[in-house]
C-alpha positions as CSV (number, residue, x, y, z in Angstrom):
1,M,0.0,0.0,0.0
2,T,2.7,2.5,0.9
3,K,5.6,1.3,-1.2
4,W,5.3,4.3,-3.6
5,F,6.1,6.8,-0.8
6,S,9.8,6.2,-1.6
7,A,9.3,8.0,-4.9
8,P,10.6,11.6,-5.3
9,Q,8.2,14.0,-3.7
10,S,8.0,16.1,-6.9
11,I,6.6,13.0,-8.8
12,V,4.1,12.0,-6.2
13,L,2.9,15.4,-5.3
14,A,2.4,16.4,-8.9
15,R,-0.4,13.8,-9.1
16,I,-2.3,14.8,-5.9
17,T,-4.6,17.3,-7.5
18,S,-5.4,15.2,-10.6
19,L,-6.0,12.1,-8.3
20,A,-8.4,14.1,-6.2
21,Q,-10.4,15.0,-9.2
22,A,-10.2,11.5,-10.7
23,T,-11.4,9.9,-7.5
24,F,-14.7,11.8,-7.3
25,S,-15.3,13.7,-10.5
26,A,-15.4,13.3,-14.2
27,A,-11.4,12.3,-14.8
28,I,-11.6,9.6,-12.1
29,A,-15.8,9.3,-11.7
30,F,-18.5,7.2,-10.0
31,N,-21.5,5.7,-11.7
32,L,-24.5,3.6,-10.6
33,S,-24.9,-0.1,-11.0
34,M,-27.5,-1.4,-13.5
35,H,-29.1,-3.3,-10.6
36,P,-31.5,-1.6,-8.3
37,S,-29.7,0.0,-5.3
38,L,-30.8,-0.6,-1.8
39,A,-31.2,1.9,1.0
40,G,-29.8,4.6,-1.2
41,D,-26.6,2.7,-1.6
42,P,-25.2,2.9,-5.2
43,F,-22.3,0.5,-4.5
44,R,-23.8,-2.6,-2.9
45,T,-26.6,-4.9,-4.1
46,S,-26.5,-6.8,-0.8
47,N,-25.8,-5.7,2.8
48,P,-26.3,-2.1,1.9
49,H,-25.2,0.9,4.0
50,E,-27.5,3.8,4.7
51,I,-26.4,6.5,2.4
52,G,-29.5,8.6,1.6
53,D,-31.9,9.0,-1.3
54,K,-30.9,12.6,-2.1
55,T,-27.2,11.8,-2.1
56,E,-27.9,8.8,-4.3
57,A,-29.9,11.0,-6.7
58,A,-27.0,13.5,-6.9
59,F,-24.7,10.6,-7.5
60,K,-26.9,9.4,-10.4
61,A,-27.1,12.8,-11.9
62,V,-23.4,13.3,-12.1
63,F,-22.1,9.9,-12.8
64,Q,-24.8,8.1,-14.6
65,K,-26.2,11.1,-16.6
66,G,-23.2,13.5,-16.6
67,N,-25.8,16.2,-15.6
68,Y,-24.0,18.7,-13.3
69,P,-26.8,21.2,-12.8
70,E,-29.2,18.5,-11.8
71,A,-26.6,17.1,-9.4
72,E,-26.1,20.6,-7.8
73,N,-29.8,20.7,-7.1
74,Y,-29.9,17.3,-5.5
75,L,-26.7,18.0,-3.5
76,K,-28.4,21.1,-2.0
77,Q,-31.2,18.9,-0.8
78,A,-28.8,16.2,0.4
79,L,-26.7,18.5,2.5
80,A,-29.9,19.8,4.1
81,S,-31.7,16.5,4.7
82,E,-28.7,14.1,5.0
83,P,-26.1,16.1,6.9
84,N,-24.3,13.0,8.3
85,E,-23.5,11.5,4.9
86,P,-19.8,12.1,3.9
87,L,-20.3,11.1,0.3
88,A,-22.5,14.2,-0.2
89,Y,-19.8,16.5,1.1
90,A,-17.2,14.7,-1.0
91,M,-19.2,15.1,-4.2
92,R,-19.7,18.8,-3.4
93,A,-15.9,19.1,-2.9
94,S,-15.4,17.4,-6.2
95,L,-17.7,19.7,-8.1
96,A,-15.9,22.7,-6.5
97,Y,-12.6,21.3,-7.8
98,T,-14.1,20.9,-11.2
99,N,-15.2,24.5,-11.1
100,K,-11.8,25.6,-9.8
101,D,-13.4,27.0,-6.7
102,L,-10.7,26.6,-4.1
103,T,-12.6,28.2,-1.3
104,T,-15.6,25.8,-1.6
105,L,-13.2,22.9,-2.1
106,A,-11.5,23.7,1.2
107,T,-14.8,24.1,3.0
108,Y,-16.2,20.8,1.8
109,S,-12.9,18.9,2.1
110,T,-13.1,19.8,5.8
111,K,-16.8,18.7,6.0
112,T,-16.0,15.4,4.3
113,L,-13.2,14.8,6.9
114,E,-15.3,15.8,9.9
115,T,-18.3,13.8,8.8
116,G,-16.1,10.8,8.0
117,Q,-14.5,11.0,11.5
118,K,-18.0,11.1,13.2
119,L,-19.2,8.1,11.1
120,I,-16.4,5.9,12.4
121,A,-18.4,5.3,15.6
122,T,-21.4,3.8,13.8
123,D,-20.0,2.7,10.5
124,P,-16.3,2.2,10.9
125,L,-15.7,1.0,7.3
126,R,-17.2,4.0,5.6
127,G,-16.1,6.3,8.4
128,N,-12.4,5.4,7.9
129,L,-12.9,5.5,4.1
130,Y,-14.2,9.0,4.0
131,T,-11.8,10.2,6.6
132,A,-9.2,9.1,4.0
133,V,-11.1,10.9,1.3
134,G,-11.2,14.1,3.4
135,K,-7.5,13.9,4.0
136,F,-7.0,13.4,0.3
137,F,-9.0,16.5,-0.6
138,E,-7.1,18.5,2.0
139,G,-3.9,17.5,0.3
140,A,-5.3,18.7,-3.0
141,V,-6.2,22.1,-1.4
142,I,-2.7,22.5,-0.1
143,I,-0.9,21.7,-3.3
144,T,-3.3,23.8,-5.4
145,R,-3.0,26.8,-3.1
146,D,0.7,26.6,-2.1
147,G,2.3,24.8,-5.0
148,A,5.8,23.4,-4.3
149,G,5.8,25.3,-1.0
150,G,3.1,23.0,0.4
151,A,4.8,19.8,-0.8
152,G,5.9,18.5,2.5
153,Q,2.5,19.1,4.2
154,A,0.6,17.6,1.3
155,L,2.7,14.5,1.3
156,G,1.9,14.1,5.0
157,K,-1.8,14.2,4.1
158,L,-1.2,11.6,1.5
159,R,0.4,9.3,4.0
160,E,-2.6,9.7,6.3
161,V,-4.9,8.8,3.4
162,Y,-3.4,5.4,3.1
163,E,-3.3,4.9,6.9
164,Y,-7.1,5.3,7.0
165,L,-7.6,3.2,3.9
166,D,-5.7,0.5,5.6
167,K,-8.0,0.7,8.6
168,A,-11.0,0.4,6.3
169,E,-9.5,-2.5,4.5
170,A,-8.9,-4.3,7.8
171,I,-12.6,-4.1,8.4
172,S,-13.8,-5.4,5.0
173,A,-11.1,-6.0,2.4
174,N,-13.6,-6.9,-0.3
175,D,-16.0,-3.9,0.1
176,P,-16.9,-2.5,-3.3
177,E,-17.1,1.1,-2.3
178,L,-13.7,0.9,-0.6
179,N,-12.1,-0.9,-3.5
180,L,-13.5,1.5,-6.1
181,I,-12.0,4.6,-4.4
182,K,-8.8,2.9,-3.4
183,G,-8.6,1.2,-6.8
184,Y,-8.7,4.5,-8.7
185,M,-6.0,5.9,-6.5
186,D,-3.7,2.9,-6.9
187,L,-4.4,2.6,-10.6
188,L,-3.5,6.3,-11.3
189,L,-0.4,6.0,-9.2
190,A,0.7,2.8,-10.9
191,V,0.2,4.4,-14.4
192,N,2.2,7.5,-13.4
193,L,5.0,6.1,-11.3
194,P,7.6,4.1,-13.3
195,F,8.5,1.6,-10.6
196,T,4.9,0.4,-9.9
197,N,3.0,-2.3,-11.7
198,P,-0.2,-1.2,-13.5
199,D,-1.3,-4.8,-14.0
200,E,-1.5,-5.4,-10.3
201,A,-3.6,-2.2,-9.8
202,I,-6.0,-3.2,-12.7
203,Q,-6.4,-6.6,-11.2
204,G,-7.1,-5.1,-7.8
205,L,-9.8,-2.8,-9.2
206,E,-11.5,-5.6,-11.2
207,K,-11.5,-8.1,-8.3
208,S,-13.7,-6.4,-5.7
209,A,-14.8,-2.9,-6.9
210,A,-18.3,-2.0,-8.1
211,P,-20.3,-1.0,-10.0
212,Q,-18.6,-2.9,-12.9
213,Y,-19.0,-0.2,-15.5
214,L,-17.2,2.3,-13.3
215,V,-14.5,-0.3,-13.0
216,D,-14.4,-0.5,-16.8
217,R,-14.3,3.3,-17.1
218,G,-11.3,3.5,-14.7
219,I,-9.4,0.8,-16.6
220,A,-10.2,2.5,-19.9
221,I,-8.5,5.7,-18.5
222,A,-5.5,3.6,-17.3
223,Y,-5.0,1.9,-20.7
224,R,-5.4,5.3,-22.4
225,D,-2.6,6.7,-20.3
226,L,-0.5,3.6,-20.9
227,K,-1.1,4.2,-24.7
228,N,-2.7,0.8,-25.0
229,Y,-5.5,2.1,-27.1
230,P,-7.2,-1.2,-28.3
231,Q,-7.6,-2.2,-24.6
232,A,-8.7,1.2,-23.6
233,L,-11.4,1.2,-26.4
234,D,-12.6,-2.2,-25.3
235,Y,-13.2,-1.0,-21.8
236,V,-14.7,2.3,-22.6
237,N,-17.2,0.5,-24.9
238,R,-18.1,-1.8,-21.9
239,A,-18.7,1.3,-19.8
240,L,-20.9,2.9,-22.5
241,K,-23.2,-0.1,-22.5
242,A,-24.3,1.0,-19.0
243,T,-23.9,4.7,-19.3
244,A,-25.0,5.5,-22.8
245,D,-26.4,8.9,-21.9
246,N,-23.3,10.2,-20.2
247,P,-21.4,12.7,-22.4
248,E,-18.2,12.4,-20.4
249,V,-17.9,8.7,-21.4
250,Y,-18.2,9.7,-25.1
251,Y,-15.5,12.3,-24.4
252,L,-13.2,9.6,-23.1
253,K,-13.9,7.4,-26.1
254,A,-13.1,10.3,-28.4
255,Q,-9.8,10.8,-26.7
256,I,-8.9,7.2,-27.1
257,L,-9.9,7.1,-30.7
258,H,-8.0,10.3,-31.5
259,E,-4.7,9.0,-29.9
260,Q,-5.1,5.6,-31.6
261,G,-5.8,7.4,-34.9
262,K,-2.7,9.5,-34.7
263,K,-0.6,6.4,-33.8
264,E,-2.0,4.4,-36.8
265,N,-2.4,7.4,-39.2
266,S,-6.0,6.3,-39.6
267,R,-8.5,8.8,-41.0
268,Q,-11.4,6.5,-40.0
269,L,-10.4,6.5,-36.4
270,I,-10.0,10.3,-36.3
271,Q,-13.4,10.7,-37.9
272,D,-14.8,8.4,-35.3
273,A,-13.1,10.4,-32.6
274,I,-14.7,13.6,-33.9
275,A,-18.1,12.0,-34.0
276,N,-17.7,11.1,-30.3
277,F,-16.5,14.6,-29.4
278,D,-19.7,15.8,-31.1
279,K,-21.8,13.3,-29.1
280,A,-20.3,14.7,-25.9
281,L,-20.8,18.3,-27.0
282,S,-24.5,17.6,-27.9
283,K,-25.1,17.7,-24.1
284,K,-22.8,20.6,-23.3
285,S,-25.5,22.4,-21.4
286,Q,-25.3,19.9,-18.6
287,L,-21.5,20.0,-18.3
288,P,-19.2,22.5,-16.5
289,A,-18.1,25.4,-18.8
290,D,-14.4,24.6,-18.4
291,L,-15.0,21.0,-19.4
292,V,-16.9,22.1,-22.4
293,K,-14.0,24.4,-23.5
294,Q,-11.6,21.5,-23.0
295,I,-13.7,19.1,-25.2
296,E,-14.1,21.8,-27.8
297,G,-10.4,22.4,-27.9
298,E,-9.6,18.7,-28.3
299,R,-12.2,18.3,-31.0
300,S,-10.5,21.2,-32.9
301,R,-7.2,19.4,-32.5
302,A,-8.7,16.2,-33.8
303,N,-10.0,18.1,-36.8
304,N,-6.6,19.5,-37.5
305,T,-5.2,16.0,-37.2
306,L,-7.6,14.8,-39.9
307,K,-6.6,17.7,-42.2
308,N,-3.0,16.9,-41.8
309,L,-3.6,13.3,-42.8
310,G,-4.6,14.5,-46.2
């Protein structure tokens, strides 16, 4: 779990901010299972934990539909009616990160941490898990605000993250919510740190995490970053079978096709990439403005790639 702490701080800390986003937002993201959830629990189809209907609705809006305005509305309700649910605060922190709102990110990072710590008494698995998530977001705040000057403090937060994840794992090593969050962290670290093994991280994510299509989405991202585009395409297509209305998944598929098309000098793959960028942009009204600009910029670059192929 902690073997990568021997890496140079500059390498590890450079990933904290992107890891925070990937864990709870569109880069790294949650979706709902195709099976009916129980007791407002989007992760478990048996032995559910009490999470809350409004939190679950917000969760669906962001990660199944990719509809951020709808999610914001449900989160307002969740924070009022389900004040003891750390996932609601974590999602609010993630949306603030996506919107580059450091003040709100700091506020809800602290709320995630405090609520996770309180939950330990009644639900030690999820309490320790979201204490870890709160520490993780706090590290993201530090490195975003202070840059290299906050490196030492942020690395300390990252150590605490894994201490609390270890405590949660000791309670239920096969818990799907725990393995989804931990799996995304481990996978992104494995992809970005040269001395780690991505195959082990992928196997760990596949073994016990849920829902499956979010596992598939995470692995697609990993294979994209590893430049294994056929495998990435396979996994993103699996994810699309369950989240066909989510524009962010089409965006991911477009990225993969574009990179594969450049590698293979394939006009057809580039054209397919542009078509998927367009599918994502067809629902731009429900996406954050900065993300829309990012998708539009990448679509423009794909179009230039196509022109350069002749």
